[in-house]
Residue, then its C-alpha position, 0 to 999 in steps of 0.5 A: m453201812r452194810i446191811t443184810l435184809k431178810i424180807w417177807r415176800q408174798a405175792g398175794p393173800a392166798a400165795k405162800g410166802a417166804l423170806a428173801t435175802y438182800q444185801l445193801d452197801d453204802i447205807s447212811e446211818d442217817m437214813s430212815f428205815l423206809e428210805v432203805l426200803d426205797v433204795l432196795n426197791e430202786t435196785l430191784i426195779a433196775s434189775g427187772e425184779e418186783p419191788v417190795a410192797f410196804d405201806s407208808d404215807c406221812r413218814e412223820g410218825i403220825c399216820g401209823q401206816c408204816g408198821v413192820v416187824i423188825n427182828g421180832q419187834p414191831h417198828g423195830p428197837e426204838v420207841t417210834t414208828s418204822c418211818q422214824l426209825h433211823m439206821r444209826s439204831f443198828s450196827d454196821g453189818a447188821e442182819l435185819t429180818v423184816e416181816p408184816w404184822r402177824a394176826t388173823a385180823f390183819p391178813v397179808i395183802r402182799d409182802l409187808v402190807v396187811d389189811r388193817s380195816a378191822f380197826d376201821r370197823i371197830i370204830q364204825a361200830g361205836g367209836f364216834i359221837g352221834a350228836n351233831t355238835g356243829s363246828a369246834p366250840e370255844a375252848h372254855s364253853v364246856p368245862v372239863q376237869k384237867r385230869k380228864a382232859d389230860r387223860a383224854f389227850e393221852a389216849a387220843a395220841c393212838i394212831g391205830c398202827g396195830a403195833c399193839v396187836a403185832a406185839c401181843p401173843n394173843a393178837s389182842g386189839m384191846l390197847f387200841m380199843g381202850a385208847k378210843v374208849t378212854h378218849l371219848g369216855e373222859l369227855p362230856q360229849g362222849q357220855p350220851e353213848r358211852w355204854s352202848r359204844v363200848a358194848a358195840m366196839v367189844k362185840q366187833h373186836d371179837a367178831e374180827g378175830f382179835g384175841g383177848c387181853t391177858n395183861i402181858g404188857e407187850c402192847s404198851a411196850a411196843c406202842p410208838k405213842e406210849i399209850p398206857q396199859d391202864v386204858i384197858s382197865t378203863l375199857n373193861a370197867d366201862f364194858r362191865r357197866s354196859k352190861g348192867g354193872k354199877r355206874 
């Protein structure tokens, strides 16, 4: 395959960025997208140029670090992470525009790397269990309704990649936050701090500069783990209750 990459290059947070164009030949359709970036960087280093900075870790679709926007779509055209996107998803001669996440709360560090520590601060604000539960309990020691267990498991699949923020016109982080609130809120261990947790997380979310949800649905459509949009409804319901609404 021959592909043309138009990649966002930015030397630092305060620097002015621009798209740079690179052409690569002999790309295998079985390569992952990140392997293509590796090939490009080997070429740039060999010619004495600065390699393209991008995030990655597990390269197995688990950690969520690899997120980039490809032709306007977070993680690209498939429902998967950027590291699990393969070049057979594109045609020979394709032109791909590659950009970092675009959000006030995710400032660009360099090239395709953004600072997603805003998500960490939301978790620190309330997304945890304060009680010391010791080691993992025996599976049947705390009864949980199957419906609630299944929903908690579904919400726990969120890897915090930030694709929901990148896809949302308002740069809202409410799908991410809804997944965390739903995960803990459906389990018995999460009940003692349920209301204070959601209030603290929403406050931190807004302080970080994320936008509000207007139910467009781009977040769940872009989510590589297919977190359902209705976790936002759970978040909103719990937030109302935290402010004195009916429990």
